[in-house]
C-alpha positions, 0 to 999 in steps of 0.5 A, spaced: 754 367 530 749 361 531 744 360 526 738 362 530 742 368 532 743 369 524 736 368 522 734 373 528 739 378 525 737 377 518 729 379 520 731 385 523 735 387 517 729 386 513 725 390 517 730 396 517 729 397 509 724 397 504 728 392 500 734 388 502 738 385 496 741 378 498 748 380 497 747 386 502 745 380 507 751 376 505 756 381 505 754 383 512 754 376 515 760 374 511 755 368 508 755 365 501 749 367 497 747 360 497 746 360 505 742 367 504 737 363 500 737 357 505 736 362 511 730 366 507 727 360 505 727 358 513 724 364 515 719 364 510 717 357 512 717 359 519 711 364 517 715 371 516 711 374 510 717 375 505 716 378 498 722 376 494 723 378 487 729 376 482 734 382 481 731 386 486 731 383 493 727 382 499 722 385 503 717 384 508 709 385 507 707 391 510 704 391 517 709 385 519 713 387 525 718 383 529 716 383 537 721 388 541 728 386 541 733 386 547 739 390 546 746 387 548 750 391 553 755 392 548 750 395 543 747 399 549 754 402 550 755 404 543 748 408 543 751 411 549 758 413 546 754 416 540 750 420 545 756 423 547 758 425 540 751 428 538 751 432 544 758 435 542 758 435 535 751 437 533 745 442 534 740 443 540 734 440 535 738 433 534 741 433 541 734 433 543 731 428 538 737 423 540 736 424 547 728 422 546 731 416 542 736 414 548 730 414 553 726 409 548 732 405 548 733 405 555 726 403 557 727 396 553 733 394 557 734 389 563 735 392 570 742 390 569 743 393 563 741 400 565 745 399 571 751 398 567 750 404 562 749 408 569 756 406 571 759 407 564 756 414 563 761 417 567 767 414 564 766 417 557 767 424 555 768 428 548 773 434 550 773 440 545 780 442 542 782 448 545 786 450 540 781 450 534 777 456 534 770 455 537 764 456 532 760 462 535 754 460 530 751 455 535 745 454 530 747 448 525 740 447 522 741 440 521 734 437 522 731 443 518 736 441 512 735 433 513 727 434 513 728 439 506 732 433 503 727 428 505 721 432 502 725 435 496 723 442 499 727 449 497 731 452 502 731 460 503 737 462 507 742 468 508 749 466 507 755 470 508 761 468 503 768 468 506 771 469 499 768 476 498 766 478 505 758 479 502 752 477 505 747 474 500 740 471 499 740 464 496 734 459 494 737 452 494 736 445 493 739 441 499 743 435 497 746 432 503 750 434 509 757 432 512 762 434 517 769 435 516 775 439 520 770 441 526 765 444 521 758 442 518 757 443 511 751 442 506 752 441 499 746 444 495 744 446 488 744 454 488 738 457 484 742 464 484 748 461 481 745 455 477 750 450 480 752 446 486 755 449 491 758 448 498 755 452 504 759 452 511 753 452 516 757 457 521 756 462 515 749 461 515 745 467 518 738 464 517 735 458 514 728 456 513 724 451 509 719 454 503 713 451 501 716 450 494 718 443 492 723 441 487 723 436 482 730 435 480 733 428 482 740 430 484 746 425 485 748 422 491 752 426 496 759 422 495 759 424 488 759 431 489 765 431 495 771 431 490 767 437 486 766 441 491 772 440 495 776 444 489 772 450 490 776 456 494 773 454 501 775 447 501 781 444 497 783 437 496 790 435 498 793 428 496 799 425 500 803 419 499 806 418 506 811 413 509 807 408 513 812 409 519 810 416 521 803 415 521 803 414 528 805 421 530 800 424 526 795 423 532 789 428 532 792 433 527 790 429 521 783 431 523 784 438 524 787 439 517 781 435 514 783 428 513 778 424 509 780 417 507 786 413 506 789 407 502 795 403 502 799 403 495 805 399 496 809 401 502 806 408 502 799 410 505 795 415 500 792 420 504 786 425 502 784 431 505 779 437 504 783 443 506 780 450 508 787 453 508 793 451 503 797 456 507 795 452 514 796 445 511 803 447 508 805 449 515 803 442 518 806 439 512 813 441 513 813 438 520 814 431 516 815 433 509 821 429 508 817 423 509 811 425 504 810 426 497 805 431 495 801 428 489 796 434 489 795 440 488 801 444 485 799 450 489 801 447 495 807 445 492 808 452 490 806 455 497 811 450 500 817 452 495 816 459 497 816 458 504 822 454 504 826 459 500 824 465 505 826 460 511 833 459 507 834 467 506 833 467 514 838 462 516 844 464 512 
């Protein structure tokens, strides 16, 4: 990237957030902090009203806007790909909002780029897995929840809990949402249980924002994922897997709750959030000789019992 393109990109980044730290710019464009400081100075000398405060970061004076930028073909294609995913994995409200945003993106494209997108659209498709049961609850409430998170509003919902097969009325303070294993989930502070809970959207019968605001500052969503995964509905599974068999996992790892992985020596440590340890055990036995279970012990016990039962059958 030449310097002119980089300065333009940094200016766009500065407009994307209230405050941007120099280290964020350095990390994004793989620059030294010294180069970032020079680029910021160059933008300032060019007349961009940049406000900088030591130890906090940079911001642009309220009211200043960069004139509309043109998207590249590659950027427009990325938007198109995302639209396909949004249309399959989210709810009607989110699909409508994203469709409206895509019209605005297409409106600023050059004619050649519009033609490019029209030609490309027929070659991108997201196909649902026919082996995964379809969610009969099509109302995911994503926009409703996100608005309540932003406004710090309490949500009221009618929820069906799988573990006791009972309906309950809940008032919750939403923390965040995430998607795993073909389902959307919400982490929220439950005023009924006086603790944080993990709620599956497909088990929500009705949901509505209240006029009650909450003052409590909840930790970030990521800090809850390990905790809520220990509840009955989702459990953390960690495997140490031979690198040689990863290519055979395919999409099955996602259907079994894959979250992340990291290399540890000649192995890959994989983390899953599983909704069914019994189901996970059956999948694990396909490749068990090439993977060690780090946690949980319960999964090991399930597999031992299954193998004992199988051994009796094949005597």
